[in-house]
VOGU-3710 file (C-alpha; in Angstrom, 3 decimals, decimal comma):
1> mgklknqkpk> 6,250/-5,524/7,558  6,197/-2,272/10,452  4,247/1,159/10,490  6,104/3,855/9,214  4,538/6,234/11,285  1,537/5,858/13,800  -1,203/8,038/13,395  -4,376/8,393/14,884  -7,493/7,111/12,486  -9,562/9,889/11,292
11> gnktsksggs> -12,671/9,690/9,542  -16,452/8,326/9,975  -16,535/4,498/8,447  -14,784/1,369/9,926  -13,337/-0,780/7,613  -14,437/-4,026/8,427  -11,400/-5,546/8,636  -9,598/-3,819/11,619  -8,302/-0,959/9,222  -8,245/2,975/9,912
21> plkggklkas> -11,710/4,324/8,787  -12,760/4,775/6,147  -14,079/8,025/4,909  -16,939/8,302/1,786  -15,849/4,447/1,730  -12,399/5,073/0,354  -9,518/5,032/1,003  -5,623/6,595/-0,686  -2,551/4,696/-1,124  0,585/3,892/-2,698
31> hilvkklsla> 2,423/0,754/-4,204  5,194/-0,882/-6,092  5,321/-3,369/-8,126  7,601/-6,248/-8,826  7,308/-9,964/-10,643  9,184/-11,147/-7,208  9,409/-12,428/-4,877  12,625/-11,515/-3,828  12,632/-7,911/-4,551  9,138/-7,314/-2,848
41> qqicddltag> 11,058/-8,884/0,825  13,764/-7,105/-0,625  12,514/-3,468/-0,705  10,352/-4,317/2,436  14,091/-5,052/3,647  14,947/-1,557/2,684  11,680/-0,033/3,937  12,690/-0,758/7,586  16,271/0,304/7,374  14,796/3,628/6,149
51> isfqelarky> 14,719/4,019/2,333  12,052/6,119/1,070  9,341/4,173/-0,205  8,573/6,775/-3,235  12,296/6,239/-4,432  11,628/2,427/-4,143  8,431/3,004/-6,198  10,190/5,091/-8,880  13,541/2,205/-8,900  11,639/-0,525/-8,822
61> secssknkgg> 7,831/-0,517/-9,651  5,940/-2,291/-12,923  3,329/0,164/-12,649  3,576/3,561/-13,926  2,279/5,234/-10,675  5,911/5,103/-10,505  6,736/7,888/-11,693  3,726/9,234/-8,990  5,892/7,280/-6,446  3,068/4,891/-6,374
71> nlgefgkgkm> 1,301/7,298/-5,327  -2,671/5,952/-7,234  -4,130/8,027/-5,611  -8,472/7,991/-3,466  -10,442/4,711/-4,792  -13,117/3,163/-3,612  -14,067/-0,802/-3,062  -14,908/-1,682/-6,689  -11,570/0,051/-9,077  -9,232/-2,432/-7,334
81> ipvfwnacak> -8,518/-6,352/-7,523  -10,380/-7,763/-4,006  -6,900/-8,798/-3,130  -5,719/-5,769/-3,290  -8,298/-3,709/-2,108  -8,453/-6,541/1,598  -4,762/-5,758/1,773  -5,342/-2,249/2,161  -8,398/-1,384/4,383  -6,649/-3,392/6,587
91> lkvgqisepv> -4,072/-1,438/7,038  -3,466/1,702/9,114  -3,119/5,009/7,941  0,748/4,805/7,541  1,421/1,101/7,403  2,994/-0,891/4,397  2,233/-4,714/4,004  4,356/-7,518/3,927  4,498/-8,061/-0,596  0,749/-9,305/-1,306
101> kssegyhiik> 0,317/-11,844/-4,723  -2,111/-10,631/-6,807  -1,609/-11,780/-11,468  -0,126/-9,125/-12,032  2,900/-10,004/-9,377  3,288/-8,559/-6,044  2,905/-5,185/-4,318  3,613/-3,531/-1,020  0,892/-1,353/-0,375  1,248/1,370/2,146
111> rtk> -2,325/2,674/2,413  -2,108/6,602/2,660  -5,830/7,681/3,999
//
């Protein structure tokens, strides 16, 4: 998955994994959660084709955040499972991940701050 927009990172604390800096040890993200890898890959293709992240989250996500276009708001490291946090921290603001597998299914993550 490529970047939807290439924003210059803001903040004063750099994440250790190469993503955008973390301000106050927190970041913001949205995600789309689905059970099947094949659906996650199709959603990534749809994102590449220009369909909005929010629209796809509302249509496909199995998380209650789908009602907010996948928006999870702001959270710190201990609030998310490690695999999700690590994937999110590696992203630059505006970047979207490839499918990330967790015990819940497959996440497509968009870092928003």
